[in-house]
C-alpha positions in Angstrom: -38.6 -30.6 -88.2 -36.4 -29.8 -91.1 -36.7 -32.1 -94.2 -34.0 -32.5 -96.8 -31.2 -30.3 -98.0 -32.9 -28.7 -101.0 -36.4 -27.5 -101.8 -38.6 -30.2 -103.4 -41.3 -27.6 -104.2 -41.5 -25.7 -107.4 -42.1 -21.9 -107.7 -41.9 -20.2 -104.3 -44.9 -18.0 -103.5 -45.0 -14.4 -104.4 -44.8 -11.7 -101.7 -46.6 -8.5 -100.8 -44.4 -5.6 -99.7 -44.9 -6.3 -96.0 -44.3 -10.0 -96.5 -41.0 -9.2 -98.3 -39.7 -7.8 -95.0 -40.8 -10.9 -93.2 -39.2 -13.1 -95.9 -35.8 -11.5 -95.2 -35.7 -13.1 -91.8 -36.6 -16.6 -93.1 -33.9 -17.0 -95.7 -31.9 -19.3 -93.5 -34.9 -21.8 -93.5 -35.6 -21.7 -97.2 -33.5 -24.7 -98.0 -35.9 -27.2 -96.7 -39.5 -27.8 -95.6 -40.3 -27.3 -92.0 -43.5 -27.6 -89.9 -44.9 -24.6 -88.1 -42.7 -25.3 -85.1 -40.1 -27.9 -84.3 -42.0 -30.9 -83.0 -42.0 -34.7 -83.3 -44.1 -36.7 -85.8 -46.4 -37.7 -82.9 -47.1 -34.0 -82.3 -48.2 -33.7 -85.9 -50.4 -36.8 -85.9 -53.6 -35.5 -84.5 -56.1 -37.7 -86.4 -55.0 -41.2 -85.3 -56.7 -43.7 -87.6 -59.5 -41.6 -89.0 -61.0 -43.0 -92.2 -60.4 -39.8 -94.1 -56.6 -40.0 -93.6 -54.8 -40.5 -96.9 -51.0 -40.4 -97.0 -50.6 -41.4 -100.6 -49.8 -39.1 -103.5 -52.7 -39.5 -105.9 -55.2 -37.5 -108.0 -58.3 -35.7 -106.9 -60.4 -37.6 -104.4 -64.0 -38.6 -105.2 -64.9 -37.8 -101.6 -66.9 -34.5 -101.2 -64.6 -31.6 -100.4 -65.0 -30.3 -96.9 -66.0 -26.7 -96.2 -62.7 -26.3 -94.5 -60.8 -27.2 -97.7 -63.0 -25.0 -99.9 -62.6 -22.1 -97.5 -58.8 -22.1 -97.3 -58.1 -23.0 -100.9 -60.2 -20.2 -102.4 -58.1 -17.8 -104.3 -59.1 -14.3 -103.5 -58.3 -11.7 -106.2 -56.8 -8.3 -105.4 -60.0 -6.7 -106.8 -62.1 -8.7 -104.4 -59.8 -7.9 -101.5 -59.9 -4.2 -102.2 -63.7 -4.3 -102.3 -64.4 -6.2 -99.1 -63.6 -3.5 -96.5 -66.1 -1.1 -98.1 -68.6 -3.6 -99.3 -72.3 -3.1 -98.3 -73.5 -6.6 -97.6 -77.1 -7.4 -98.5 -79.0 -9.9 -96.5 -80.8 -11.8 -99.1 -82.4 -14.8 -97.3 -84.0 -15.6 -93.9 -85.0 -18.7 -92.0 -86.9 -18.9 -88.7 -84.9 -19.7 -85.6 -87.2 -22.5 -84.4 -85.7 -22.6 -80.9 -86.1 -18.8 -80.2 -89.5 -17.1 -80.2 -90.0 -14.3 -82.7 -86.4 -14.7 -84.0 -85.0 -15.5 -87.5 -81.6 -15.9 -89.1 -80.7 -13.7 -92.1 -77.7 -14.0 -94.3 -75.8 -12.9 -97.4 -75.2 -14.8 -100.6 -77.0 -18.2 -101.0 -78.8 -19.8 -98.2 -76.8 -22.8 -97.0 -79.1 -23.8 -94.1 -80.6 -27.0 -95.5 -80.7 -30.6 -94.4 -77.1 -31.9 -94.3 -76.1 -35.2 -95.8 -76.1 -37.6 -92.9 -73.3 -39.6 -94.5 -71.0 -36.6 -94.4 -70.8 -36.4 -90.6 -72.0 -32.8 -91.1 -68.5 -31.8 -92.1 -66.9 -33.2 -88.9 -63.9 -35.5 -89.0 -65.1 -39.0 -88.3 -63.6 -39.5 -84.8 -64.9 -36.1 -83.7 -68.4 -36.9 -85.0 -68.5 -40.3 -83.3 -67.2 -38.8 -80.0 -69.7 -35.9 -80.0 -72.5 -38.3 -80.8 -71.6 -40.5 -77.9 -71.5 -37.4 -75.6 -74.9 -36.3 -76.9 -76.5 -39.7 -76.3 -74.9 -40.1 -72.9 -76.5 -36.8 -71.8 -79.9 -38.1 -72.8 -80.2 -36.8 -76.4 -82.0 -38.9 -79.0 -82.2 -36.8 -82.1 -78.8 -35.3 -82.9 -79.7 -34.2 -86.4 -82.4 -31.9 -85.0 -80.4 -30.7 -82.0 -79.5 -27.0 -81.5 -75.8 -27.9 -81.1 -75.7 -29.8 -84.4 -77.6 -26.9 -86.2 -75.3 -24.2 -84.8 -72.2 -26.3 -85.7 -73.4 -26.3 -89.3 -73.8 -22.5 -89.1 -70.2 -22.3 -87.8 -69.0 -24.7 -90.4 -70.1 -22.4 -93.2 -67.1 -20.3 -92.3 -69.2 -17.1 -92.5 -69.0 -14.4 -89.9 -71.7 -14.8 -87.3 -73.5 -12.3 -85.1 -75.8 -13.9 -82.6 -77.1 -11.3 -80.1 -80.1 -13.3 -78.8 -78.2 -16.1 -77.0 -79.8 -16.8 -73.6 -76.8 -17.0 -71.2 -76.2 -19.7 -68.6 -76.7 -17.1 -65.8 -80.2 -16.1 -67.0 -81.7 -19.6 -66.7 -80.3 -20.4 -70.1 -77.7 -23.1 -69.2 -79.0 -25.6 -71.7 -79.1 -23.2 -74.6 -75.7 -21.6 -73.7 -74.0 -25.0 -73.4 -75.3 -26.2 -76.7 -74.0 -23.2 -78.6 -70.7 -23.6 -76.7 -70.5 -27.2 -77.7 -71.0 -26.2 -81.3 -68.3 -23.6 -81.5 -65.8 -25.8 -79.6 -66.4 -28.7 -82.0 -65.9 -26.3 -84.9 -62.6 -25.2 -83.3 -61.5 -28.8 -82.8 -62.5 -29.7 -86.4 -60.5 -26.8 -87.7 -57.4 -27.6 -85.7 -57.5 -31.3 -86.5 -58.0 -30.7 -90.2 -55.2 -28.2 -90.3 -52.8 -30.5 -88.6 -53.7 -33.4 -90.7 -53.1 -31.4 -93.8 -49.6 -30.6 -92.6 -48.9 -34.2 -91.6 -50.1 -35.6 -94.9 -48.0 -33.2 -96.9 -44.9 -34.0 -94.8 -45.5 -37.7 -95.5 -45.9 -37.1 -99.3 -42.7 -35.1 -99.4 -40.8 -37.8 -97.4 -42.1 -40.5 -99.7 -41.1 -38.5 -102.8 -37.7 -37.9 -101.4 -37.1 -41.5 -100.5 -38.2 -42.6 -104.0 -35.2 -40.8 -105.5 -37.3 -39.2 -108.2 -35.8 -36.0 -109.7 -39.0 -34.2 -110.7 -40.1 -31.3 -108.5 -43.4 -31.5 -106.7 -46.0 -28.7 -107.6 -45.6 -26.0 -105.0 -49.3 -24.9 -104.7 -50.1 -28.4 -103.2 -47.9 -27.8 -100.2 -49.0 -24.3 -99.1 -50.6 -25.4 -95.8 -49.4 -23.1 -93.1 -49.6 -19.6 -91.7 -46.9 -17.4 -90.2 -47.4 -19.0 -86.8 -49.2 -22.0 -85.4 -52.2 -20.6 -83.3 -55.4 -20.8 -85.4 -58.2 -20.3 -82.9 -58.7 -17.3 -80.5 -61.5 -17.5 -77.9 -62.1 -14.2 -76.2 -64.0 -14.4 -72.8 -64.7 -11.9 -70.0 -64.1 -13.8 -66.8 -61.9 -16.7 -65.6 -64.9 -18.5 -64.3 -66.3 -18.6 -67.9 -62.9 -19.6 -69.3 -63.0 -22.5 -66.8 -66.4 -23.7 -68.2 -65.2 -23.4 -71.8 -61.8 -25.2 -71.4 -63.3 -28.0 -69.2 -65.9 -28.6 -72.0 -63.2 -28.4 -74.7 -61.3 -31.2 -72.9 -64.6 -33.2 -72.5 -65.4 -32.9 -76.2 -61.9 -34.1 -77.3 -61.9 -37.8 -78.2 -60.4 -40.1 -75.6 -57.5 -41.2 -77.7 -56.4 -37.6 -78.2 -56.4 -36.8 -74.5 -54.7 -39.8 -72.9 -52.8 -37.1 -71.0 -53.8 -33.6 -70.1 -50.7 -31.7 -69.1 -50.8 -29.0 -66.4 -54.4 -29.7 -65.4 -53.7 -29.2 -61.7 -52.1 -25.8 -62.4 -55.2 -24.9 -64.5 -57.6 -25.6 -61.7 -55.4 -23.7 -59.3 -55.4 -20.7 -61.6 -59.0 -20.8 -62.7 -60.7 -22.5 -59.8 -63.0 -25.5 -59.9 -66.7 -25.5 -60.1 -66.9 -28.9 -58.3 -68.6 -28.6 -54.9 -68.5 -31.4 -52.3 -71.8 -32.9 -51.1 -71.3 -31.5 -47.6 -70.6 -27.9 -49.0 -73.7 -28.2 -51.3 -75.9 -29.3 -48.4 -74.6 -26.4 -46.3 -75.2 -23.9 -49.1 -78.7 -25.2 -49.5 -79.5 -24.8 -45.8 -78.2 -21.2 -45.9 -80.3 -20.4 -48.9 -83.5 -21.5 -47.2 -82.8 -19.5 -44.0 -81.4 -16.3 -45.6 -82.9 -14.6 -48.6 -80.2 -13.8 -51.2 -79.4 -10.1 -51.4 -78.6 -10.3 -55.1 -80.8 -11.6 -58.1 -80.1 -15.2 -59.2 -78.5 -14.1 -62.5 -76.0 -12.0 -60.6 -75.2 -14.9 -58.3 -74.7 -17.3 -61.2 -72.5 -15.0 -63.3 -70.2 -13.9 -60.5 -69.8 -17.3 -58.9 -66.2 -18.5 -59.0 -63.2 -16.6 -60.1 -64.3 -13.3 -61.6 -60.9 -11.9 -62.5 -60.6 -10.6 -66.0 -56.9 -11.0 -66.6 -56.1 -14.4 -68.1 -54.5 -16.0 -71.2 -53.7 -19.7 -71.8 -52.4 -21.5 -74.8 -53.7 -25.0 -75.6 -51.8 -27.4 -77.9 -53.1 -30.7 -79.3 -50.8 -33.6 -80.1 -51.5 -37.2 -81.1 -52.4 -38.3 -77.5 -52.0 -35.2 -75.4 -53.6 -31.9 -74.6 -50.9 -29.5 -73.4 -52.2 -26.6 -71.3 -50.0 -23.6 -70.8 -48.0 -24.2 -73.9 -45.9 -21.5 -75.4 -48.2 -19.3 -77.4 -46.3 -19.9 -80.6 -46.6 -23.7 -80.2 -50.3 -23.6 -79.3 -53.3 -24.3 -81.5 -55.9 -22.5 -79.4 -55.5 -19.3 -77.3 -58.2 -18.5 -74.7 -57.8 -15.0 -73.3 -59.5 -11.9 -72.0 -59.3 -8.7 -74.0 -57.7 -7.0 -70.9 -54.8 -9.5 -70.8 -54.1 -9.2 -74.5 -54.0 -5.4 -74.1 -51.5 -5.9 -71.3 -49.4 -8.0 -73.7 -49.6 -5.3 -76.4 -48.4 -2.7 -73.9 -45.5 -4.8 -72.8 -44.5 -5.5 -76.4 -44.5 -1.7 -77.2 -42.2 -1.0 -74.3 -39.9 -4.0 -74.9 -38.8 -4.7 -78.5 -37.7 -8.2 -77.5 -41.4 -9.0 -76.9 -44.1 -9.3 -79.6 -47.6 -10.7 -80.1 -47.0 -12.2 -83.5 -48.8 -15.4 -82.3 -52.0 -13.5 -83.4 -50.8 -13.2 -87.0 -52.4 -16.4 -88.3 -55.7 -16.6 -86.3 -58.3 -18.1 -88.6 -61.3 -18.4 -86.3 -62.1 -15.8 -83.6 -64.9 -16.6 -81.1 -66.1 -13.7 -78.9 -68.5 -15.3 -76.3 -70.5 -13.3 -73.7 -69.9 -10.1 -75.7 -72.5 -8.4 -73.6 -70.4 -8.9 -70.4 -67.3 -7.7 -72.3 -69.2 -4.6 -73.3 -69.6 -3.7 -69.6 -65.9 -4.1 -69.0 -64.1 -2.2 -71.7 -65.3 -2.6 -75.3 -62.4 -0.6 -76.7 -60.0 -3.3 -75.6 -61.9 -5.9 -77.6 -61.9 -3.6 -80.7 -58.1 -3.1 -80.3 -57.5 -6.8 -80.1 -59.5 -7.5 -83.3 -57.7 -4.7 -85.1 -54.3 -6.3 -84.3 -55.1 -9.7 -85.7 -53.6 -11.1 -88.9 -50.8 -8.6 -89.3 -47.5 -9.6 -91.0 -45.2 -10.7 -88.2 -42.4 -8.5 -87.0 -39.9 -11.3 -86.9 -39.3 -15.0 -87.9 -40.8 -17.7 -85.6 -39.4 -20.9 -87.1 -41.6 -20.5 -90.1 -40.8 -22.1 -93.5 -41.7 -19.5 -96.1 -42.1 -22.3 -98.7 -45.1 -23.6 -96.9 -47.0 -20.4 -96.2 -50.3 -20.0 -98.0 -50.3 -17.3 -100.6 -53.2 -15.3 -99.1 -51.1 -14.8 -95.9 -48.2 -13.4 -98.0 -50.6 -11.2 -99.9 -51.8 -9.7 -96.6 -55.3 -11.1 -97.1 -55.6 -13.2 -93.9 -58.3 -11.0 -92.4 -60.5 -11.7 -95.4 -60.3 -15.5 -94.6 -60.7 -15.1 -90.8 -64.1 -16.2 -89.4 -65.4 -14.1 -86.5 -68.2 -15.4 -84.3 -69.8 -12.9 -81.9 -72.2 -14.2 -79.3 -74.1 -12.3 -76.7 -77.2 -11.8 -74.6 -78.1 -8.6 -76.6 -76.9 -6.3 -79.3 -75.6 -2.8 -79.0 -74.2 -0.3 -81.5 -70.6 -1.3 -80.6 -71.2 -4.9 -81.5 -72.9 -3.9 -84.7 -70.0 -1.7 -85.6 -67.5 -4.4 -84.9 -69.5 -6.8 -87.1 -70.0 -4.4 -89.9 -66.5 -2.9 -90.1 -64.0 -5.4 -88.7 -65.6 -8.7 -89.9 -64.7 -8.8 -93.6 -64.7 -12.5 -94.3 -65.1 -13.1 -98.1 -67.6 -15.9 -97.3 -70.2 -13.4 -96.1 -72.3 -12.9 -93.0 -75.1 -14.4 -90.9 -76.9 -12.8 -88.0 -79.9 -13.3 -85.8 -82.8 -10.8 -85.8 -85.6 -10.7 -83.2 -89.0 -9.1 -82.6 -89.0 -8.1 -79.0 -92.0 -8.1 -76.7 -90.6 -5.7 -74.2 -90.5 -5.8 -70.4 -92.9 -3.1 -69.3 -95.3 -5.7 -67.7 -92.5 -6.5 -65.2 -92.8 -3.0 -63.7 -94.6 -3.9 -60.4 -95.9 -0.6 -59.1 -98.3 2.0 -60.8 -95.6 4.2 -62.2 -96.2 6.8 -64.9 -93.4 6.1 -67.4 -92.9 9.2 -69.5 -90.8 8.8 -72.6 -89.5 12.0 -74.1 -87.9 12.0 -77.5 -85.2 14.5 -78.4 -83.9 15.1 -81.9 -80.3 14.5 -83.1 -79.0 15.2 -86.6 -76.6 12.3 -86.6 -75.2 9.6 -84.3 -72.2 11.9 -83.8 -74.4 14.6 -82.4 -76.6 12.4 -80.1 -74.5 12.9 -76.9 -74.5 16.7 -77.2 -78.2 16.7 -78.1 -79.1 14.5 -75.1 -77.2 16.7 -72.7 -78.8 19.9 -74.2 -82.3 18.5 -73.8 -81.6 17.5 -70.2 -80.2 21.0 -69.4 -83.1 22.9 -71.0 -86.2 20.6 -70.5 -85.5 18.3 -67.5 -83.1 19.9 -65.0 -85.1 23.1 -64.6 -88.0 21.1 -63.2 -85.7 19.3 -60.8 -84.1 22.6 -59.7 -87.5 24.3 -59.1 -88.9 21.4 -57.1 -88.5 21.0 -53.4 -88.8 17.3 -53.7 -85.7 15.2 -53.2 -85.1 11.5 -54.0 -84.2 12.1 -57.7 -82.1 9.4 -59.3 -80.3 10.1 -62.5 -79.5 6.8 -64.3 -76.8 6.9 -67.0 -75.9 3.9 -69.1 -72.2 4.9 -69.7 -69.4 6.3 -67.7 -68.9 9.0 -70.4 -72.5 10.3 -69.7 -71.9 10.0 -66.0 -68.9 12.3 -66.2 -70.8 14.9 -68.3 -73.7 14.9 -65.9 -71.4 15.2 -62.9 -69.7 18.2 -64.4 -73.0 19.8 -65.3 -74.4 19.3 -61.8 -71.3 20.8 -60.3 -71.6 23.8 -62.5 -75.2 24.3 -61.2 -74.1 23.9 -57.5 -76.7 21.1 -57.3 -77.1 18.9 -54.2 -76.0 15.5 -55.4 -74.1 12.4 -54.6 -72.3 9.8 -56.8 -72.5 6.0 -57.1 -70.4 5.3 -60.2 -67.9 3.0 -61.8 -64.9 4.2 -59.8 -66.5 5.4 -56.6 -64.8 3.7 -53.6 -66.9 1.6 -51.2 -66.7 4.1 -48.4 -68.0 6.9 -50.5 -70.8 4.6 -52.0 -72.0 3.8 -48.5 -72.0 7.4 -47.4 -73.8 8.5 -50.6 -76.6 5.9 -50.1 -77.2 7.1 -46.6 -77.2 10.8 -47.6 -79.6 10.1 -50.4 -82.0 8.0 -48.3 -82.0 10.6 -45.5 -82.6 13.5 -47.9 -79.2 15.1 -47.3 -78.6 15.0 -51.0 -81.3 15.8 -53.5 -79.9 13.9 -56.5 -78.1 10.6 -56.9 -76.1 9.9 -60.1 -76.0 6.2 -60.8 -74.6 4.1 -63.7 -75.5 0.9 -65.4 -72.1 -0.5 -64.9 -72.1 -0.2 -61.1 -75.6 -1.8 -61.1 -74.2 -4.7 -63.2 -71.4 -5.4 -60.7 -73.2 -4.5 -57.4 -77.0 -4.7 -58.1 -77.7 -2.3 -55.3 -81.2 -1.7 -54.0 -81.2 2.0 -53.6 -83.6 3.4 -51.1 -85.3 6.8 -51.1 -86.0 7.1 -54.8 -89.1 9.3 -55.4 -88.4 10.5 -59.0 -86.4 8.5 -61.6 -84.8 10.1 -64.6 -83.4 7.6 -67.1 -80.9 9.8 -68.9 -80.0 7.0 -71.3 -81.7 3.6 -71.5 -79.8 0.6 -70.1 -78.4 -2.0 -72.4 -79.7 -4.9 -70.2 -83.5 -4.9 -70.3 -83.9 -6.3 -66.8 -82.1 -3.3 -65.4 -84.9 -1.1 -66.6 -87.7 -2.7 -64.5 -85.3 -3.4 -61.6 -84.5 0.3 -61.4 -88.1 1.5 -61.9 -89.3 -1.0 -59.2 -87.0 0.8 -56.7 -89.3 3.8 -56.7 -90.8 4.3 -53.2 -94.0 6.0 -52.0 -97.6 5.7 -52.9 -98.5 9.0 -54.6 -97.6 10.1 -58.1 -94.6 7.8 -58.8 -92.9 8.9 -62.0 -90.1 7.8 -64.3 -88.9 10.0 -67.1 -87.0 8.4 -70.0 -84.9 10.3 -72.6 -84.4 8.7 -76.0 -83.7 9.4 -79.7 -84.0 7.5 -82.9 -80.4 6.2 -82.2 -81.6 4.3 -79.1 -83.6 1.9 -81.2 -81.9 -1.3 -79.9 -82.4 -0.5 -76.2 -85.9 0.8 -76.8 -87.0 -2.3 -78.6 -85.9 -4.6 -75.7 -87.8 -2.5 -73.2 -91.0 -1.4 -74.8 -91.1 -3.9 -77.6 -90.2 -3.8 -81.3 -93.5 -2.5 -82.7 -94.1 0.2 -80.0 -90.4 1.3 -80.4 -91.0 2.0 -84.1 -94.1 4.1 -83.2 -92.2 6.1 -80.6 -89.4 6.9 -83.1 -91.6 7.8 -86.1 -94.5 9.5 -84.4 -95.0 13.2 -84.8 -95.5 13.5 -81.1 -92.4 13.7 -78.9 -93.9 12.6 -75.5 -95.4 9.2 -74.6 -96.8 7.8 -71.4 -97.0 4.2 -70.3 -98.8 3.3 -67.1 
């Protein structure tokens, strides 16, 4: 709401060149102070009667400053900002991850992972802490201080960028671990939103009180820079609607009761995203069917693809004093939960229609990318594009009062204050690249590192697993080097042999296309089961391969992820590139049929280190990469 007819704040903030263009559209609002969007005082009052509320104008508090306040009030210099995008971070400390075997956390700067002061509520607002503690105890917990969710919240509350690629997901018998980490980042999100809104509300009250006092002196301007260009502060990126359902349901559960007296549009939400609730009759029927009929898919596949698996969704969530408003306008929302695909669709529409925009992403301060491994099997480039479009100067004015915008927004430094949290079942080069090049938080970085034991013991049959290393001068040359090695060293053996049943496994669609084109050029007898092969052609290909009408089948990791086919007729397996998901390795090798001379050939280079570690183990992977020999056999 607009307050007063003149500015009560001294010295307006300075502007970067891009921000000057933005300021031109806000002149009409510069005569008074305005909140991030037009709303009632109840909308602004998120904290209720928290003990830490203070609406009086007074000197510095004796209470310990929260990490939230320290983070947003830090004044980043231009020299520091210029250095951050090219900075080579050094991980200077490590602590063991007690709950994950052979795993540790490493970080930059000073180690902050120490026993928290119990009287500080671990950095949580009082009512959030009390509610979370009640939820924890109700679920049977008895040591909140030592719990994984409390520990991971402290990690999030450091406001450092986080890369955790060893999170056991709910669909891999990791429901408890997955839920605890989800609780932690949701409480961090709520804490950030509530503290942000309280700060705005307190400053509004101070300005009102000063105005009513009739005093002529001007209030110091820096004390009232409490907003961004737009209201949304949290962006949660997820791969599937069914996972968004889990996250938003839990977000509502973790919100204190007096802040969710009413949840608007909840019926529409369940209609759009589905409900995981199953009636007792349905549950009993499903149990009977499970006993009489063996599932055709592995349990992790059934769990992940249970519910609504569409990947096009986006929903805004707004918190007011007593209400959670689902499906709010994105500009009036506090949290946006979306899939990368839907945001890419929004970008495309905005490019075609100048009346549309995505400026609601301009002031995102915390980004959470959960189940990054699943997103990587959708379209990782969409995710990268979304991150690249965050924290830009808006294209137009959205009810913003320029007198309240934080200086680091106007300087174009917002991305250096943005915290990015990447969570996944495993790491791949794309995730590392995103973390290394697009996560430039001035606070620093923390990531998990693990010693892998490998999955070779899970290969059931006596298969000779032959690992052949090829050389590549750089990561840019690895694709060409891999194909050249296959053409000269592997394919001639297939061509000269009368044996059929050869499966070529490729981890990416790019490799699938290159192999397809090569096989065509050689007039090879082959069939395709790939990402975009229609169901009719897949069925025909499987029959042809099994009956020996086609000598070679070209198969991708992505089609296996979505379909988990049990391919019959495999006599010789060529793993052109190692799968990202370690279980796909032994699942595919275990599809080999026959009793004599079963063989699997694996091509790898030094740039396949991450996949190699997960499959053969960390120590053996180092030997395979550094050894003078180029061929290795596992039996």
